[in-house]
C-alpha positions as a printed NumPy array, in Angstrom:
array([[ 14.597, -27.078,  -6.469],
       [ 12.678, -23.785,  -6.498],
       [ 14.711, -20.599,  -6.507],
       [ 14.354, -18.52 ,  -3.371],
       [ 13.701, -14.865,  -3.885],
       [ 12.693, -11.777,  -1.963],
       [ 10.774,  -8.677,  -3.04 ],
       [ 11.834,  -5.347,  -1.567],
       [ 12.222,  -1.676,  -2.529],
       [ 15.048,  -0.912,  -4.934],
       [ 17.459,   1.498,  -3.277],
       [ 19.028,   4.561,  -4.889],
       [ 22.415,   2.809,  -4.756],
       [ 21.178,  -0.003,  -7.034],
       [ 20.896,   1.82 , -10.333],
       [ 23.572,  -0.343, -11.988],
       [ 21.513,  -3.462, -11.188],
       [ 18.197,  -1.835, -12.162],
       [ 19.265,  -0.289, -15.47 ],
       [ 19.729,  -3.552, -17.462],
       [ 16.248,  -4.705, -16.447],
       [ 14.771,  -1.327, -17.38 ],
       [ 16.517,  -1.502, -20.743],
       [ 15.283,  -5.093, -21.183],
       [ 11.734,  -3.887, -20.577],
       [ 12.112,  -1.135, -23.16 ],
       [ 13.63 ,  -3.567, -25.667],
       [ 10.752,  -6.019, -25.147],
       [  8.272,  -3.273, -26.068],
       [ 10.514,  -1.95 , -28.87 ],
       [ 10.593,   1.413, -27.119],
       [ 13.263,   4.028, -26.686],
       [ 13.385,   6.507, -23.849],
       [ 15.822,   9.436, -23.821],
       [ 18.562,   9.16 , -21.2  ],
       [ 17.21 ,  12.321, -19.552],
       [ 13.804,  10.66 , -19.067],
       [ 15.439,   7.602, -17.496],
       [ 17.533,   9.828, -15.22 ],
       [ 14.437,  11.797, -14.195],
       [ 12.398,   8.643, -13.575],
       [ 15.181,   7.166, -11.443],
       [ 15.354,  10.357,  -9.376],
       [ 11.568,  10.405,  -8.941],
       [ 11.529,   6.772,  -7.794],
       [ 13.756,   7.778,  -4.876],
       [ 12.308,  11.194,  -4.058],
       [ 10.037,  10.952,  -0.991],
       [  7.879,  13.804,  -2.331],
       [  7.042,  11.862,  -5.524],
       [  4.183,   9.312,  -5.734],
       [  6.381,   6.874,  -7.748],
       [  7.953,   3.684,  -6.414],
       [ 10.076,   0.714,  -7.491],
       [ 10.224,  -2.789,  -6.081],
       [ 12.677,  -5.486,  -7.063],
       [ 12.663,  -9.266,  -6.988],
       [ 16.042, -10.571,  -5.876],
       [ 17.226, -14.137,  -6.443],
       [ 19.967, -14.444,  -3.88 ],
       [ 21.548, -11.003,  -3.966],
       [ 20.86 , -10.439,  -7.677],
       [ 18.077,  -8.157,  -8.914],
       [ 16.085, -10.211, -11.436],
       [ 12.72 ,  -8.446, -11.656],
       [ 11.379,  -4.911, -11.378],
       [  8.038,  -3.22 , -10.981],
       [  7.315,   0.522, -11.037],
       [  4.063,   1.928,  -9.724],
       [  2.566,   5.291,  -8.928],
       [ -0.471,   6.774,  -7.225],
       [ -2.898,   9.298,  -8.654],
       [ -6.242,  10.847,  -7.774],
       [ -9.554,   9.722,  -9.213],
       [-12.922,  11.351,  -9.682],
       [-14.556,   8.004,  -8.877],
       [-13.168,   7.172,  -5.441],
       [-11.875,   8.77 ,  -2.274],
       [ -8.739,   6.63 ,  -2.313],
       [ -6.055,   7.081,  -4.941],
       [ -5.637,   4.656,  -7.804],
       [ -2.372,   2.754,  -8.09 ],
       [ -1.061,   2.418, -11.624],
       [  1.361,  -0.465, -12.075],
       [  3.335,   1.092, -14.901],
       [  6.177,  -1.311, -15.683],
       [  6.823,  -4.959, -14.838],
       [  9.781,  -6.943, -16.112],
       [ 11.45 , -10.197, -15.086],
       [ 14.797, -11.348, -16.468],
       [ 14.181, -14.056, -19.05 ],
       [ 16.454, -16.587, -17.327],
       [ 14.215, -16.705, -14.22 ],
       [ 10.757, -16.474, -15.77 ],
       [  8.345, -19.075, -14.513],
       [  9.661, -18.965, -10.94 ],
       [  6.874, -16.708,  -9.655],
       [  8.73 , -13.401,  -9.575],
       [  6.142, -11.596, -11.725],
       [  3.293, -12.79 ,  -9.517],
       [  5.223, -11.832,  -6.385],
       [  5.956,  -8.34 ,  -7.721],
       [  2.285,  -7.746,  -8.597],
       [  1.162,  -9.047,  -5.199],
       [  3.722,  -6.784,  -3.501],
       [  2.222,  -3.792,  -5.335],
       [ -1.235,  -4.935,  -4.173],
       [  0.032,  -4.989,  -0.573],
       [  1.639,  -1.538,  -0.864],
       [ -1.491,  -0.09 ,  -2.491],
       [ -3.738,  -1.47 ,   0.262],
       [ -1.375,  -0.074,   2.901],
       [ -1.518,   3.337,   1.155],
       [ -5.328,   3.308,   1.063],
       [ -5.595,   2.99 ,  -2.722],
       [ -8.943,   1.842,  -4.039],
       [ -7.538,  -0.141,  -6.977],
       [ -4.443,  -1.289,  -8.817],
       [ -4.533,  -1.331, -12.596],
       [ -2.156,  -1.714, -15.533],
       [ -1.937,  -2.053, -19.297],
       [ -0.294,  -4.632, -21.523],
       [ -0.165,  -5.292, -25.219],
       [ -2.777,  -7.651, -26.646],
       [ -0.097,  -9.937, -28.063],
       [  1.747, -10.352, -24.746],
       [  0.236, -13.814, -24.235],
       [  2.635, -15.07 , -21.567],
       [  2.075, -12.053, -19.332],
       [ -1.67 , -12.048, -19.978],
       [ -1.91 , -15.67 , -18.821],
       [ -0.59 , -14.509, -15.442],
       [ -2.6  , -11.294, -15.356],
       [ -5.847, -13.163, -16.038],
       [ -5.226, -15.085, -12.788],
       [ -4.481, -11.993, -10.705],
       [ -6.928,  -9.32 , -11.881],
       [-10.044,  -8.644, -13.938],
       [ -9.883,  -7.238, -17.454],
       [-11.655,  -3.898, -17.532],
       [-12.94 ,  -4.075, -21.095],
       [-11.72 ,  -0.549, -21.792],
       [ -9.649,   0.384, -24.839],
       [ -6.834,   2.868, -24.42 ],
       [ -6.525,   5.884, -26.698],
       [ -3.557,   8.224, -26.676],
       [ -2.12 ,  11.305, -28.286],
       [  1.636,  11.719, -27.93 ],
       [  3.215,  15.183, -27.941]])
């Protein structure tokens, strides 16, 4: 029997349900984020003046997957770009379609907002995620460079 789930915005009252998934995402990528950055991000996700958003995948009433996305301007298009920044699904429900549903929900929100594209990054070795991503989007062929301050 397939699990039933729904994708909807994560409300400001759901931080206790969101936080373990956020921490699971950070652990997966072997990353640490200061508590102040997490607090600021959470506030931004729920501030109507910010271009940042969070959707959740709920199995029953339990939050089991998260996606964060944001909009930004581009020199190349009239419409904003939508950057899908973070996607994480609880390990015990992977394979049920929550990741696909979260990405497709971002696509729908981006189209509604007039964005000209949705894009994201993942690590080369993230084979399981890349198998899904290869079905849902085109690889750009670009290599990311960064300088952290």
